[in-house]
C-alpha positions in Angstrom: -70.7 139.1 -143.6 -74.3 138.7 -144.9 -75.3 141.4 -147.4 -78.7 141.6 -149.2 -78.7 140.6 -152.9 -80.1 144.0 -153.8 -77.3 145.9 -152.0 -74.7 147.8 -153.9 -72.2 146.4 -151.5 -72.7 142.8 -152.5 -70.2 142.9 -155.4 -67.5 144.2 -153.1 -67.8 141.1 -150.8 -67.5 143.4 -147.8 -65.8 142.4 -144.5 -65.8 144.1 -141.1 -62.3 144.6 -139.7 -62.0 146.2 -136.2 -65.3 148.0 -136.8 -64.4 149.3 -140.3 -66.2 148.1 -143.4 -63.7 147.1 -146.0 -63.6 145.6 -149.5 -63.2 141.8 -149.3 -62.7 139.3 -152.0 -59.8 137.4 -153.4 -57.2 139.9 -152.4 -56.6 138.4 -149.0 -53.3 136.8 -150.1 -52.3 139.7 -152.3 -49.2 141.8 -151.6 -50.7 144.8 -153.5 -51.0 148.0 -151.5 -54.6 148.6 -152.7 -56.2 145.6 -151.0 -59.1 145.8 -148.6 -59.9 149.5 -149.1 -62.2 151.3 -146.6 -65.7 151.5 -148.0 -67.3 154.9 -147.8 -70.8 156.1 -148.8 -71.1 158.4 -151.8 -72.4 161.5 -150.0 -70.8 161.7 -146.6 -68.6 164.1 -144.6 -65.8 161.5 -144.3 -65.9 160.9 -148.1 -65.5 164.6 -148.8 -62.6 164.8 -146.3 -60.9 161.9 -147.9 -61.2 163.3 -151.4 -60.0 166.7 -150.2 -57.0 165.0 -148.4 -55.8 163.2 -151.5 -56.3 166.2 -153.6 -54.1 168.3 -151.3 -51.3 165.7 -150.7 -51.0 165.3 -154.5 -50.1 169.0 -154.7 -53.4 169.6 -156.5 -52.3 167.3 -159.3 -54.5 166.1 -162.1 -57.6 164.0 -161.7 -55.9 160.7 -162.7 -53.1 161.0 -160.2 -55.5 161.9 -157.4 -57.7 159.0 -158.3 -54.8 156.6 -158.2 -53.8 157.8 -154.7 -57.2 157.7 -153.3 -58.3 154.3 -154.6 -55.3 152.6 -152.9 -57.0 153.2 -149.5 -60.7 154.2 -150.1 -63.6 152.7 -152.1 -66.5 155.1 -152.6 -69.8 153.3 -153.2 -71.5 154.0 -156.5 -69.1 156.8 -157.3 -69.7 157.5 -161.0 -67.4 160.4 -161.3 -63.6 160.5 -160.8 -62.3 160.3 -157.3 -61.8 164.0 -157.1 
């Protein structure tokens, strides 16, 4: 997938899988659960729903635990703060 050099996506080496933009890179042969996360924009309704979902399924746990759950499946672009 071609990405402009100035794009914030460039460092993620994105790939399009079945119409969903995912993190690419060297993880193709990895067995880790957190490979090829779905890329979401910082300010978006889906992003907000995702953060809320992981916060709820964690039983409203602390920030670090919610972060670890969410980052296994979702990568939020330019997300400076914690996942939740």
